[in-house]
N, C-alpha and C positions, 0 to 999 in steps of 0.2 A: 504494500500500500504506500503510494507516494504522498509526500507532504508538500502542500503548496506553501512555500516559505514566504511568498509575497503576502498571502493572507495573514499569516502569523505575524509578519513584520508590521503590516498595517494595523492589525488588532492591537499589537503591543504598543505602537505609537499612539493610538487613540486612548488606550488605557493610561499611558504616561501623561498625556495631555489632560485627561480628566482628573488624575491625581494631583497634577500641578495646579489645576483650577481650584480644587478644594483643599489644597495644602494648608492654608491658614486654619480651616476648620479641623483638619486632621491633627495639626500640631497643637491647637488649643485643647482638643479632646484628649490627646496624649498627655498634655501638661496637667489637666484636671485629674486624669486617671493616676498619674504618678503622684500627684499631691495626696489623693485619697490613699494610695498605697503607702506613702510615707507616714500618714497618720496611723494606719493599721500596724505598720512595722514598728513604729514608736511605742504603740500601746503594748504590743507583744514583747518588745524589749524591756519595757518598764516592769513587766511581771517578774523578770529575772534579776532586777537590780538589788532587791533585798537580800537574795542569796549571795550575790557577789560582794555586797557590803559586809555581810556577816562573815564570809570567808576571809575577806581582807582583815577584819577585826580580829579574827582568830589567829591569823598569821602575825599580826602586830603583838598580840598578847604572848604568843609563844616566843617571839623575838625579844620582848621585854624581859621575860623570864630568863632567857639565855644570856641577855646582857647583864642582868643582876647577878647571875651565877658566874660571870666572868669567862664564859665560853666563847664570846665574840670579841675580837680585838678591834674591829672597825665598825661600830654600831651605825654610824651615819651612812656609810656606804651600803650596808645591808638594808637599812630602812629605806633608802632611796630605791633599791631594787624592788622592794615590796610595793612601793607606791607606783613605780614604773610599770610593774606587772599589772597592777589594778587599772592603771590608765589604759594600757593596751587592751585589756579585757573589755573595758567600757567602749573603746573605739570599735572593737570587733562586734560588740553587742549592738551598737547604734549605726554601724556602717551601712546597712540597708536603708535605714531612715535617712541618713545623710545623702546617700547616693540617689534615692528617689526624689528627695527634695531638690537637689541640684538639677536632676533631669527635668523635674516639673518646671522649675524656673527657666531652664534652657528652652524647653518646648514653647512656653508662653512667650518668651522674648523672640523666638524664631517666628512665631505666628504674627506678633506685632511688627517685626521687621518686614515680612512679606506684605502685610497690609499697608505699611508706611510707603514701601516702594511703589505699590499699585496706586496709592493715593497721590504720590508725587507725579507719577506718570499721567494720571487723570488730570491733575492740575496743569501739567505742561500741555496736554492735548486740548484742554479747555481754553487755555490762553491762546494757543495757536488758532483755534476755530474762532475765538472772539476777535482776535486781531484781523483775521481774514474777513469776517463778516462786517466789521467796522469799515475796513477798506472798501468792501463791496458797496456798502451804503453810501459812502462818500462819492464813489463813481456814479451811482444812480442819481444822487442829489445833484451832482455836477451836470448830469445829462438832462434830467427832467425838472430840476428845481427842488429846493429844500422842502418847501411846503408840500409839493406833490409827493415827494419821497416819504414824508411822514404819513401822509394819507394812505399810501400803498402799504407802509409798514404796519399801520393799524388795521389792515384788512379791508379797506374801503376804496372808493374811487370818487372822482369829481364828475358830476354831470355837467357837461359844458353846453349841450344843446337840448332844447325842448321845443316841441311843436305846438303852436296855439292856433286854433281854428277861429277865424274872425266871423262876424255876423254875415258878411257877404259870401261866406263859403270858402274863402281863400285860406290857405294854411301858411302860417308864418313861423319861422324858426327863430327862437329866442335863446340867447346864451345865458347861462346861469352858473354860479360858482358854489351851489349847495353841495354838501358832502353826503354821500351815502356809504354807510358802514356795512360790512358783512355781518353774518350771524356770529362768527367767532372772532372777536376783536382782540382777545388776549392771546398773543402768540409768543410772548417773551416773559421770563421771570421778573422783568423790570416793569411790566405793565399792570396797572391796577385801575379799578373803578372807584371813584370817590363819590359816594352817595350816602343816603340815610341808612342803608343796610351795612355798609362797610366801615364807616368812620363816625366817631363821636363828635367831630368838628363840623360835620356837614350842616348846612342851614338851608331852608327853603329859598331864602333870598340868595341868588347867585353871586351878588356883590359881596355879601358877608362870607360866603364860602371862598371866594377868590382872595379876600383879605386874610383869611385863616391860612390858606395855602401859601401865600406870599410871606407871611410871618414865619411859618415853619421853614420855608425855603431859605429865608435870611438867617434863621438860627442855625440851620445845617451848614451853610457856607461859613458862618462865624466859627462854628466848631471845627470845620475842616481846616480853616486857616490857622486857628490857635493850636489845635492838637495834631494836625497833620493827617488825620484819617477819620473816617466815620463809616459805620456799617449801615446797610440798608434797613436792617431791623430797628436801628435807633431812630431813623427817620419815620418808619412805620409806627413806632411807639409814640412819637411826637404827634403824628396825625390821628392817633386813636384807632389805628387799623391793626388787623391781625398779622402777627409775624409769619414768616415763611422760612423753609429750610435754606433756600438760596440766600435769603437776607442775613443769615448767620455768618456767611463767608464772603459775600459780595458787598461792594460799597465804593468808596472814593478814597484815593490816596493823593496827597499833595505831591506834585511833580510827575504824576502819571495821568494821562488822559486829558480831559478838559480843564482840570484844576478848579472846577466849580461844580456846585450841585444845581441841577436843573430838573424840575418836575415834569417837563415835557408837555405841558398843556398850553395851547395857544388859542387865539381868538376864534379860529375856524371851528374847532371841535367844541370850544366853550360855548359857542353860539348855537351850533346845529346838532350836537350829540344828544340823541334820545330825549326829546321834549315830552314832558307830561302835558303841558299846556303852554300857552303864551306867557303865563304869569309865573310858572313854577318849573324850573329846569331840574330834573331829578339826578343827573349824573355828569361828572366831569372826568374825562379820560386822562390818566396820568401815565407817562412813559419816562421813567428815570434814566438819566444818562450815566449809569454806573460804569466805573472803570473795569468791572469784572471781578474775579476772585482776588481779594486783597489780603487774605489770611496769611499768605507767605510773603507779603510785600511790606508788612509793618515793621 
């Protein structure tokens, strides 16, 4: 019966790749198992300590009798041997506990090391994608205009022409600059809806909401200039909005990116975005100009 070594080789490589993929979990599991084993070994060794101490005490009592009888010429040397023997017996007794403890620490540190390398690799990949995407947005803005690029980024488009039928039956084409947004406007971890459901600072009066946004934006810029960095979650806290996982590592760093905090709302969206009525605007779309992941840049 012939063996297809290509299949064996392929299967072996797939198995190795799967083991490498779950290596942090395997190392962590091994570390926990060794830690439990160290506890068990320590408990078993402790049961023999009393007998070892009693044996050492008997040896010392016999040694003391020999010294008092004058049979031992170098009592210090002989006493040192007794204590050395006891120390060696204790070392052998707790050797499994010590070995398992060291193995447990080694496995856990190895698991942490693998995860740290993967985390740093993810950060590097994210930075590369973020820089490439920012450069792409700049090229689009240079081609179609900054405001048009923002509208496209928000998932919408600008209606430039509408047809109006006159009383005499003729059709007239009229240009308009109204903005139409798509159903899914949140395409980035830096985009948020500022409304009565998401923020404690929202007010039915759009002017009051705008004042609140500008005040928080000014505070964020002051903190950036004074401290040198600010996280997105800190800004969300100031706006009374819910924190996000991305906000814990993303934000702004002085000397990187735009060097200022911008909430990304402008007159077009502020005027046209999701109206409840002519008197009460229910939402303002925010698009923060975060520098990206800053956790490793502080």
